[in-house]
C-alpha positions as CSV (number, residue, x, y, z in Angstrom):
1,X,18.6,-25.7,-47.3
2,X,19.6,-25.8,-43.9
3,X,18.1,-28.3,-41.3
4,X,16.9,-27.2,-38.1
5,X,17.9,-29.9,-35.5
6,X,17.5,-30.4,-31.7
7,X,20.7,-31.6,-30.2
8,X,20.7,-33.6,-27.1
9,X,23.2,-35.7,-25.2
10,X,22.3,-39.3,-23.2
11,X,25.2,-40.3,-21.0
12,X,27.8,-39.0,-23.3
13,X,27.0,-39.8,-26.8
14,X,25.4,-36.6,-29.1
15,X,22.0,-37.1,-31.4
16,X,20.4,-34.8,-33.5
17,X,16.7,-35.0,-33.9
18,X,14.8,-33.1,-36.6
19,X,12.7,-30.6,-34.6
20,X,9.7,-30.7,-37.0
21,X,9.2,-34.0,-35.4
22,X,9.6,-32.9,-31.7
23,X,6.3,-32.2,-30.2
24,X,7.5,-31.3,-26.7
25,X,10.3,-32.1,-24.1
26,X,8.9,-32.8,-20.6
27,X,10.3,-33.8,-17.4
28,X,11.2,-37.4,-17.3
29,X,7.9,-38.7,-15.3
30,X,7.2,-42.2,-13.4
31,X,7.2,-44.7,-16.0
32,X,4.5,-48.0,-16.1
33,X,6.4,-51.0,-17.3
34,X,4.8,-53.0,-20.0
35,X,5.2,-57.1,-21.1
36,X,6.9,-58.6,-24.0
37,X,8.8,-55.5,-25.2
38,X,12.5,-55.1,-26.2
39,X,14.9,-54.6,-23.0
40,X,15.2,-51.0,-24.3
41,X,11.6,-49.8,-24.4
42,X,11.5,-48.9,-20.7
43,X,7.7,-48.7,-20.3
44,X,5.0,-46.1,-20.8
45,X,3.5,-42.8,-19.7
46,X,0.0,-41.1,-20.3
47,X,0.3,-37.8,-22.0
48,X,-2.7,-36.0,-22.0
49,X,-4.7,-39.2,-22.8
50,X,-2.4,-40.9,-25.0
51,X,0.0,-43.6,-24.5
52,X,3.5,-42.9,-25.0
53,X,6.5,-45.4,-25.0
54,X,9.4,-44.5,-23.9
55,X,13.1,-45.8,-25.4
56,X,16.3,-45.6,-24.0
57,X,18.7,-45.1,-26.9
58,X,21.7,-46.2,-24.6
59,X,20.3,-49.5,-24.4
60,X,19.1,-49.7,-28.1
61,X,22.6,-48.7,-29.3
62,X,24.0,-51.7,-27.3
63,X,25.8,-49.6,-23.9
64,X,25.4,-50.8,-20.8
65,X,22.2,-49.7,-18.6
66,X,22.6,-46.5,-16.6
67,X,20.3,-44.9,-14.0
68,X,17.8,-42.4,-14.7
69,X,18.1,-38.9,-12.7
70,X,15.4,-36.5,-11.6
71,X,17.1,-33.9,-14.2
72,X,16.7,-36.2,-17.0
73,X,14.0,-35.5,-19.7
74,X,11.8,-37.2,-22.6
75,X,11.9,-35.9,-25.7
76,X,8.3,-36.7,-27.3
77,X,8.5,-37.2,-31.4
78,X,5.7,-37.7,-33.6
79,X,5.4,-38.5,-37.4
80,X,2.0,-39.5,-39.1
81,X,0.4,-40.1,-36.2
82,X,2.7,-42.3,-34.4
83,X,4.2,-41.3,-31.4
84,X,7.2,-42.0,-28.7
85,X,9.3,-40.7,-26.2
86,X,13.2,-40.8,-26.3
87,X,15.1,-40.0,-22.8
88,X,17.6,-37.4,-23.1
89,X,20.2,-36.6,-20.1
90,X,20.9,-33.0,-21.6
91,X,19.7,-30.6,-24.0
92,X,22.2,-28.6,-26.1
93,X,21.1,-26.7,-28.8
94,X,18.7,-26.0,-31.7
95,X,20.9,-25.5,-34.5
96,X,20.5,-25.1,-38.2
97,X,22.8,-27.3,-40.0
98,X,24.3,-26.7,-43.5
99,X,24.1,-29.6,-46.0
100,X,27.5,-29.5,-46.4
101,X,28.2,-30.7,-42.9
102,X,26.1,-33.7,-43.2
103,X,27.4,-36.8,-44.2
104,X,24.9,-39.7,-45.0
105,X,26.5,-42.8,-43.3
106,X,24.3,-45.6,-44.1
107,X,26.3,-47.1,-46.9
108,X,29.1,-47.8,-44.3
109,X,27.5,-48.8,-41.5
110,X,28.0,-52.3,-41.8
111,X,25.0,-54.7,-40.8
112,X,24.4,-53.8,-37.0
113,X,20.6,-53.8,-36.2
114,X,21.1,-50.5,-34.3
115,X,22.6,-48.9,-37.7
116,X,19.4,-48.0,-39.5
117,X,18.5,-45.6,-36.5
118,X,21.3,-43.0,-37.7
119,X,21.5,-42.0,-41.1
120,X,24.1,-39.4,-41.1
121,X,26.6,-37.5,-39.0
122,X,26.9,-33.6,-38.6
123,X,30.2,-32.3,-38.1
124,X,29.9,-29.5,-35.6
125,X,32.6,-26.9,-34.5
126,X,32.5,-29.1,-31.2
127,X,32.4,-32.4,-32.4
128,X,30.1,-35.0,-34.5
129,X,26.5,-35.4,-34.1
130,X,24.6,-38.7,-34.9
131,X,21.4,-37.7,-36.7
132,X,18.2,-39.7,-36.1
133,X,15.9,-41.4,-38.4
134,X,12.5,-40.4,-36.7
135,X,10.7,-42.4,-38.8
136,X,13.0,-45.6,-38.3
137,X,13.0,-45.2,-34.6
138,X,9.0,-45.2,-34.4
139,X,8.8,-48.0,-36.7
140,X,10.5,-50.0,-33.9
141,X,8.0,-48.7,-31.1
142,X,5.0,-50.8,-30.1
143,X,1.9,-49.5,-31.4
144,X,-0.1,-48.0,-28.8
145,X,-3.0,-50.3,-29.0
146,X,-0.3,-53.0,-28.0
147,X,0.4,-51.5,-25.1
148,X,-0.8,-52.5,-21.4
149,X,0.1,-51.3,-18.3
150,X,1.5,-54.1,-15.8
151,X,1.7,-51.9,-12.6
152,X,-0.7,-49.7,-11.2
153,X,0.5,-46.0,-10.5
154,X,2.6,-45.3,-7.3
155,X,4.1,-48.8,-7.3
156,X,8.0,-47.7,-7.0
157,X,9.4,-51.3,-6.8
158,X,9.3,-51.7,-10.6
159,X,11.3,-48.5,-11.4
160,X,14.1,-49.6,-9.6
161,X,15.9,-51.0,-13.0
162,X,15.7,-47.5,-14.5
163,X,15.7,-45.0,-11.2
164,X,17.6,-47.5,-8.8
165,X,16.1,-47.1,-5.1
166,X,14.1,-44.1,-4.8
167,X,13.3,-42.2,-1.6
168,X,9.9,-41.3,-1.0
169,X,10.1,-37.7,-2.0
170,X,11.8,-38.9,-5.0
171,X,9.1,-41.4,-6.0
172,X,6.7,-38.3,-5.1
173,X,8.4,-36.4,-7.7
174,X,8.3,-38.6,-10.9
175,X,4.7,-39.6,-9.9
176,X,3.4,-36.1,-9.4
177,X,4.8,-35.5,-12.8
178,X,3.1,-38.4,-14.6
179,X,-0.1,-37.1,-12.8
180,X,0.3,-33.7,-14.3
181,X,1.3,-34.7,-17.7
182,X,-2.0,-37.1,-18.0
183,X,-3.9,-34.2,-17.0
184,X,-6.7,-33.4,-19.8
185,X,-9.5,-31.2,-20.1
186,X,-12.8,-33.1,-20.7
187,X,-13.9,-30.1,-23.2
188,X,-10.6,-29.5,-24.4
189,X,-10.0,-28.8,-28.4
190,X,-6.3,-30.1,-29.0
191,X,-6.4,-29.1,-32.9
192,X,-4.1,-26.2,-33.8
193,X,-1.3,-26.9,-31.7
194,X,1.4,-24.8,-31.7
195,X,5.3,-25.3,-30.6
196,X,6.8,-23.0,-27.7
197,X,10.6,-22.9,-26.4
198,X,10.2,-22.5,-22.7
199,X,12.6,-20.3,-21.4
200,X,13.7,-19.4,-17.8
201,X,14.7,-15.5,-17.2
202,X,15.9,-15.8,-13.2
203,X,13.1,-17.0,-11.6
204,X,9.9,-16.9,-14.1
205,X,9.3,-19.1,-17.0
206,X,8.4,-17.4,-20.4
207,X,7.6,-19.3,-23.8
208,X,8.4,-18.1,-27.2
209,X,6.5,-19.0,-30.0
210,X,8.8,-21.9,-31.9
211,X,8.1,-20.3,-35.5
212,X,10.4,-17.2,-34.3
213,X,13.0,-19.3,-33.0
214,X,16.1,-20.1,-35.4
215,X,18.6,-22.0,-32.5
216,X,19.6,-22.2,-29.0
217,X,23.2,-21.8,-28.2
218,X,25.5,-21.3,-25.6
219,X,26.1,-17.6,-24.3
220,X,30.0,-16.9,-24.6
221,X,32.5,-14.6,-25.8
222,X,30.4,-11.3,-25.7
223,X,31.9,-8.1,-27.4
224,X,30.3,-4.9,-25.5
225,X,29.3,-2.3,-28.3
226,X,30.1,1.3,-27.4
227,X,27.5,4.1,-26.3
228,X,24.4,1.5,-26.0
229,X,22.1,1.1,-23.1
230,X,22.5,-1.6,-20.8
231,X,19.9,-3.7,-22.0
232,X,22.3,-4.0,-25.2
233,X,24.6,-6.4,-23.7
234,X,26.9,-6.5,-26.6
235,X,27.7,-8.8,-30.0
236,X,28.7,-12.4,-30.0
237,X,30.1,-14.3,-32.8
238,X,27.6,-17.3,-33.8
239,X,29.7,-19.3,-36.7
240,X,30.8,-16.0,-38.5
241,X,27.7,-14.2,-38.0
242,X,27.7,-11.5,-35.7
243,X,24.6,-11.6,-33.2
244,X,23.3,-8.6,-31.1
245,X,22.5,-9.6,-27.6
246,X,19.3,-8.2,-26.2
247,X,18.2,-8.5,-22.5
248,X,14.6,-8.6,-22.2
249,X,14.4,-8.3,-18.6
250,X,14.2,-4.5,-18.3
251,X,11.0,-4.5,-20.5
252,X,9.3,-7.0,-18.3
253,X,10.4,-5.0,-15.2
254,X,12.2,-7.5,-13.6
255,X,15.5,-7.1,-11.5
256,X,18.6,-7.5,-13.7
257,X,20.1,-9.7,-11.6
258,X,20.7,-13.2,-12.5
259,X,23.5,-15.0,-15.0
260,X,22.0,-15.6,-17.8
261,X,24.0,-18.6,-19.6
262,X,22.0,-19.4,-22.7
263,X,20.8,-17.5,-25.7
264,X,17.8,-18.1,-28.0
265,X,18.4,-16.7,-31.6
266,X,15.2,-15.4,-32.7
267,X,14.2,-13.9,-36.2
268,X,11.3,-11.4,-36.7
269,X,11.0,-10.0,-40.3
270,X,14.5,-8.8,-41.2
271,X,15.7,-8.7,-37.7
272,X,17.8,-11.5,-36.0
273,X,18.9,-11.0,-32.3
274,X,20.0,-13.0,-29.3
275,X,17.5,-13.2,-26.6
276,X,19.7,-14.1,-23.4
277,X,18.3,-16.5,-21.3
278,X,19.1,-18.3,-17.7
279,X,18.1,-21.7,-19.0
280,X,16.4,-23.2,-21.7
281,X,13.9,-25.6,-20.1
282,X,12.3,-27.0,-23.1
283,X,9.3,-27.1,-26.1
284,X,5.9,-27.4,-25.2
285,X,2.9,-28.0,-27.8
286,X,-0.1,-25.7,-26.8
287,X,-3.7,-25.4,-28.0
288,X,-5.4,-22.0,-27.7
289,X,-7.4,-23.3,-25.0
290,X,-4.2,-24.0,-23.1
291,X,-3.5,-19.9,-22.9
292,X,-5.7,-18.2,-20.4
293,X,-5.9,-14.4,-20.3
294,X,-3.3,-12.8,-17.8
295,X,-5.3,-11.6,-14.7
296,X,-5.8,-7.8,-14.2
297,X,-4.4,-8.2,-10.4
298,X,-1.7,-10.4,-11.2
299,X,1.9,-9.6,-10.1
300,X,3.4,-11.8,-13.0
301,X,7.1,-10.2,-14.3
302,X,6.1,-8.8,-17.7
303,X,2.5,-8.8,-17.7
304,X,2.1,-5.9,-20.0
305,X,4.1,-7.8,-22.7
306,X,2.3,-11.5,-22.4
307,X,-0.5,-12.8,-24.5
308,X,-1.6,-15.1,-22.0
309,X,-0.5,-17.7,-19.4
310,X,-0.2,-21.5,-19.6
311,X,0.1,-24.5,-17.2
312,X,2.7,-27.0,-18.2
313,X,4.2,-29.5,-15.7
314,X,3.1,-27.8,-12.8
315,X,4.3,-24.6,-13.8
316,X,2.9,-21.2,-15.1
317,X,4.6,-19.9,-18.4
318,X,3.9,-16.5,-19.9
319,X,3.7,-16.5,-23.6
320,X,5.8,-13.4,-24.7
321,X,4.3,-11.0,-27.5
322,X,8.1,-10.4,-28.2
323,X,7.1,-8.0,-31.3
324,X,5.3,-5.9,-28.8
325,X,8.3,-6.4,-26.5
326,X,10.9,-5.1,-29.4
327,X,8.4,-1.8,-30.1
328,X,8.3,-0.9,-26.1
329,X,10.2,2.5,-24.8
330,X,12.1,0.5,-22.4
331,X,14.6,-1.0,-25.1
332,X,14.6,1.7,-27.8
333,X,17.9,3.5,-28.3
334,X,17.7,7.2,-28.3
335,X,20.7,8.1,-27.2
336,X,22.7,11.0,-29.1
337,X,26.6,10.6,-29.7
338,X,28.2,13.8,-29.3
């Protein structure tokens, strides 16, 4: 059975995580340092009431320390209640990797302490990816009850080993991210969380249920399809399979102007198609209470095809109803070829 894997990069190295263990992906916030932890444990942050320790994989694997920047992310992983964050400088793809492309490497890794975190290598078209053992990563992290904050929020100096010297504007950006991630409603019921892939279409953010997403990929090699309306951008070869690309912006009443560089491979029933996007922003976990109805007076793009609106990381995300969009008259092909 194919293994669905999040492929990400950090300072030139490529890693893979089982997507089932990924709880969400957030912009790098301000990190509070902790005492008596290994040097690869950068510190902690508050994620809606839970303390999340953050690991730098570069240091964990023996590389030199590199500065973090504002475009870095934290991939939050979870298994059996244990939780941790892994810093990523790039998000590449979510891929379904065939077992034949995965080689177990533990038998010939040697005795290096960091070897236990990589259990296999995946051979992809564009090179190798190190597949990480989530349980081993979490066992190496400190337990939540052992963590203690050593610097009050807003203190920029302890951040300098990781972020370098921050300007006041940069320090406030990281701090505001941390404040936003820490927010939790007092009456909120966090049971029944569902994962959503967050994509950007031009200037708007939308969420697609992760259960519908097969993988992410880069948009490339589009072959136009004759006699099709403009929202059918064409076909793309995805590892030997022909993927039809459907631009949903017309259905959302958006101006078709921005450049699309990514594609979300979506499967609904027996239908698989590509959903072009300006950017793959990340993955968030949302409870039903996080999603509010779209206000009647809202001027939000595509409000007729949104199940609701959620706030995450200080941004509004429209939760798309893809089944309804595909049934929309704007996307139906009714032209006859004479």
